[in-house]
C-alpha angles and dihedrals in degrees: 000000000000095000097078090048092050090050091052091046091053090048090051092050092048091047092049090049091053091049091052091045095050091045090053093049092047092052092044093051092044092055093042091055089058090053093259139107131209086243087068095048091117087070094049104052091128094055123098092240092053092052090051091050092052088064092048120089092213093054089049089058090048090055091049091054091046091052090050090051092048091053090049091051091049091051091048093050090052094048123097089242091075090064090061096053117110117255091244088074089071097050096101093044097093093166121039128184098318128038124243085240091060109123129202090272089067097055094091095056114133121249089251092053092048092047089053090046091055090060091067099031119177121232119246109277096218107120116259109265091006110153111244121204123215125183129196136174109223129174132167137007100293096048090048089056092048094050091058090062090048091051092048092054090050094047092047093062103026125115098175135072112265136209115198118202113198123191100200146167120233094272097051092043092057093045099045098039090054092045096051093041090055094038094060097191110185118243093015123119123189129199128182129207125194111247091198089067090056099045093090089059093063107014090097090066114091107225128187095185118114090238089072121195092342089064089068099049097090085075089067099052095108087061099035099049124068114284091233093057106103104180136021140173110228118205138182116232093245094067127116121195121215097180143031111300088218088077090060092045089053091064089074084078089061092060116112117230091266100045116101106161130052116201142160119237115260109259098206128073092244098116092042087070097224102110095101141347114295091007105159114183127186116274115278141168105261108307090354127227134281117231099204088102119030134172106207120193093203097181093057093041091056092048092053094048099252095175092059094040098054090044092054090047092050093046092050095049096041088063087075105016095048093200142014119258098191099032115224092001092070092052094045090052095047089051092049091048088062095038108032093158090069097063127085109203112223123211108268095243087074088071113021100184114212107204125133097256106034136120091234092124089065090062094075142024094199130030087237088068091070121111107163127019118200119199091199098154121096084232089061109179093015097068122126116254131133090237097039092118091059092046091048092049091049090051093046090050091062092037091061098029115128103253091202088072090063093065090089120132119247109250112244096359114110114217134188109243118234120244090250094053091045092053091046092050092050091050091051092050090054092058119098108233090200091059110114089224096046093121092054093049092047091052091058094061098037113120113222125201111251127199109190123206095009089180133037111293128191127175134167116195118238120243097233097058093232100107118135133199125212107230122200143141133219147168131219094281092063097048092109090068095066099081093048093050091050089054092050099042120047096178128087118298131201113199128180113200121201104211146137120250090260093048091050089059091049088052090049091054090046093051094046091051095048116092090201096052095040091059094052113082097164094073115100112207114196120186118215105190120228120256132149130022101279132067103248092213098168094045089053091048090052092053089056092044095049093053099058121123099194129083093240136042135203105213108208143135125260094240091065123088114209118223116264110273095019092128093061093040092054093049090054091047091052089059096042093050094043093235091170092068103029136058104243135151111203111214118217106202112239127219134173143209130205091207120097090204111052133170095225113229114249095204145014091260091055091048092052090051091052089046091055092047093052095246089116134031135193106267116280093344091146099047109020110018094162092062094073107006093104088065084078100220092190090062092042092059092069101022118121098174132047115272134197123240130191126241116258131183114284093010109156111168125164109252147187114227141155116283091247092066120129116283123243117273106254096204088081109082132168115001127355140048097004094124096027091063091050095053089046091057092047088055091046088056088053099250111165112233107224121184115215112225099209101038129093143158131199128219113223120216122257140155115284116266123251091246093057089053091051091049092051096045103037122072088188090057092052092045092053092047089055090049092051091049091054091050091048090054090051092049090048091053092051091049101044102022125214092347088072095056091089090069093056091046092049091050092052091051093057 
């Protein structure tokens, strides 16, 4: 008797389940069509759908689950584990705990209020595709390196077109203009302004700050920047962004009609005057303001006569203060003290100042609250803070981040392509993707990011016009050769290093830790950032060659050690052989050793003795005789005067030439014919090949490169190299006419 009842009961349960399921789907679809989800119902309590759900048992359960999830997320965000998460995890979080619209009145919100606020975060109010302007004063090699990390952090989060305005000295201009031109980031414009033209505006102000005269130049931005530029975000170089800069730009809309400057309160006690006995800071409003991050309403500042006003303020205060201690920050604060109505106070998470004795930890309850981190202590990454490891990891993430990944287009924002990118795109479209050698041809036209003078560089030209720079290229696996070369060659050096962003930082640490490299300021290190599957050896060589400051260059490889005193010997030879008025390529004979530990010969006589004993060999005599055979080592043994040799097929000596020599042909990548083609073009231009009788260099042993292994193991690689050689011969014939036919004939006779 119970069976029919059980059947009906099961049918009722199934029917009820279907009703609940369809009700759930109906409500879910209804909310989705309005651009919402039940998971966001906490933000929609005033909507009709939300009120209906509140009376529904099922929706009540959904809210319970949502509340449980919110609590879990809150606990996770407060845990130490969050500090160890990679920065990429925050990429989609365009609005953290406080909105970009948050004004100074919201700074005192409790942690609970801010946590609730983050549940229904508002999107940045900067218009979609609105052009945002960012200004930065940058001078010298170190600041140029720092500003790249700042730019990476901005580009990583940004969703708007950007226009960077750099006030630079000559050094920073050369570095950054080359970097951005080769970076080719879509929807990014860059303008440069000569800091030398602005020095007279601030040079009269005595300044004790380590930034020197450049620390005062933010005062001149109304004059330096274009007169039609109405608003700009001004940043120090030691800033790291942890959110979209559009949120900061949006705060301009919060300004009252009178406000012209947006600043974050200073987080140290400096302006309170209680740091030490007799400490007398410049006048400031309360704790004062920090100028590492500034919103400048340029249009209003110009109307009110900013240039005259800050000057009068500075002149008045210098009567008693005598000099500034914190550069422009002192003058900004003295001005605001007299005109407090003109400042818009930004929430402190827009400039979390990491110095040893600051209140920065009061700016946030969770590390996810952070928006801008400011390393404003001279100690930089070594400051004391309970979350310093997280801050350091965030900074290092951008420091080593692959800048090539930031070349992405902005979705939905049309941008005008640069002339370089247009030419590159046209060249790519002309390539045949079915060509067996497509990868080689593509490599030739690839544009690599280049960071010139990665470290401090100082060079003073010689009076006699005979100075010579050693030019070489290397990758990470040849780094150990640098100290030895610096010991053997005292003259200027130009090195191009082919590295990833992370490897460049490893090199930086290596160079800064080396006593030998630290003491050499006449070495120019130029980073060519990795991209593609081949080593672009001739492109890297050309970067080193183009950035030489001497009239002559010694074109060599980094795994060769020049003989002691070669620098002075070559300078004398340049004069003796009248290199200034003749086209000569001076050949430095190359030798090699198979021993990792070698007692380096002090003279030619000692080298000949080691050659006879089998400690040394003529370079590549056992695997590639043709490469150096024309040097005529037999004649060199007894030669006392320079002698001329004739070009032969596959000749690839290391030579000294004038700086205006032909560049290397960039179609040759990886292994094979990269130097051969260069010597061939020197001969085509009628350079005389002169062997120096008392010069030598020795190749040190090392593991074979990856490209040599590919050449030896890949028939396709060898086929493409042969194809490129044939095309080079054809181009040479078109360029130099019938005189170049001998190269094609010589190649066919091999």
